[in-house]
MARLUMSE-738208 format. One record per residue (C-alpha): residue number from 1; residue in three letters; chain; x, y, z. Coordinates in Angstrom, 2 decimals, padded with zeros to 5 digits. Layout:
REM residues N
+-----+------+-----+---------+---------+---------+
! seq ! type ! mol !       u !       v !       w !
+-----+------+-----+---------+---------+---------+
! NUM !  ala !   A !       X !       Y !       Z !
...
+-----+------+-----+---------+---------+---------+
***
This chain:
REM residues 47
+-----+------+-----+---------+---------+---------+
! seq ! type ! mol !       u !       v !       w !
+-----+------+-----+---------+---------+---------+
!   1 !  unk !   A !  000.27 !  000.00 !  000.26 !
!   2 !  unk !   A !  003.29 !  002.08 !  000.39 !
!   3 !  unk !   A !  004.26 !  001.91 ! -002.05 !
!   4 !  unk !   A !  001.33 !  002.60 ! -004.21 !
!   5 !  unk !   A !  001.05 !  006.36 ! -001.92 !
!   6 !  unk !   A !  005.43 !  006.13 ! -002.32 !
!   7 !  unk !   A !  004.57 !  005.64 ! -006.61 !
!   8 !  unk !   A !  001.38 !  008.08 ! -006.65 !
!   9 !  unk !   A !  003.51 !  011.70 ! -004.84 !
!  10 !  unk !   A !  006.74 !  010.54 ! -007.32 !
!  11 !  unk !   A !  004.50 !  010.35 ! -010.75 !
!  12 !  unk !   A !  003.25 !  014.34 ! -008.95 !
!  13 !  unk !   A !  006.57 !  015.26 ! -008.74 !
!  14 !  unk !   A !  007.48 !  014.09 ! -011.38 !
!  15 !  unk !   A !  004.90 !  015.77 ! -013.31 !
!  16 !  unk !   A !  004.71 !  019.50 ! -011.48 !
!  17 !  unk !   A !  008.64 !  020.20 ! -012.17 !
!  18 !  unk !   A !  007.49 !  018.66 ! -015.87 !
!  19 !  unk !   A !  005.11 !  021.77 ! -016.33 !
!  20 !  unk !   A !  007.74 !  023.82 ! -015.29 !
!  21 !  unk !   A !  010.22 !  022.78 ! -017.49 !
!  22 !  unk !   A !  007.24 !  023.08 ! -020.54 !
!  23 !  unk !   A !  006.31 !  027.22 ! -018.97 !
!  24 !  unk !   A !  009.97 !  027.56 ! -018.58 !
!  25 !  unk !   A !  010.93 !  026.71 ! -022.39 !
!  26 !  unk !   A !  007.92 !  028.25 ! -023.41 !
!  27 !  unk !   A !  009.11 !  032.11 ! -021.65 !
!  28 !  unk !   A !  012.36 !  031.78 ! -023.15 !
!  29 !  unk !   A !  010.76 !  030.75 ! -026.24 !
!  30 !  unk !   A !  008.49 !  034.35 ! -026.25 !
!  31 !  unk !   A !  011.56 !  036.14 ! -025.29 !
!  32 !  unk !   A !  013.49 !  035.21 ! -028.06 !
!  33 !  unk !   A !  010.52 !  036.33 ! -030.30 !
!  34 !  unk !   A !  010.31 !  039.37 ! -029.27 !
!  35 !  unk !   A !  014.06 !  040.34 ! -028.87 !
!  36 !  unk !   A !  013.68 !  039.08 ! -032.33 !
!  37 !  unk !   A !  011.04 !  041.33 ! -034.34 !
!  38 !  unk !   A !  012.91 !  043.45 ! -032.32 !
!  39 !  unk !   A !  015.85 !  043.30 ! -033.81 !
!  40 !  unk !   A !  013.80 !  042.85 ! -037.12 !
!  41 !  unk !   A !  012.50 !  046.37 ! -036.18 !
!  42 !  unk !   A !  015.50 !  048.04 ! -036.24 !
!  43 !  unk !   A !  016.75 !  047.01 ! -038.67 !
!  44 !  unk !   A !  013.54 !  048.12 ! -040.71 !
!  45 !  unk !   A !  014.41 !  051.80 ! -039.23 !
!  46 !  unk !   A !  017.69 !  051.46 ! -040.32 !
!  47 !  unk !   A !  017.53 !  050.79 ! -043.86 !
+-----+------+-----+---------+---------+---------+
***
């Protein structure tokens, strides 16, 4: 019985950790997009 509870807790912690990593990836992706857009704007203004 206790091994099942342990396994459930392990899965929940793993899932939460995975969600956090996904969130970080999405945040990094959005930041890189905004940086690229600023570069594009700057180069188009420079022309």
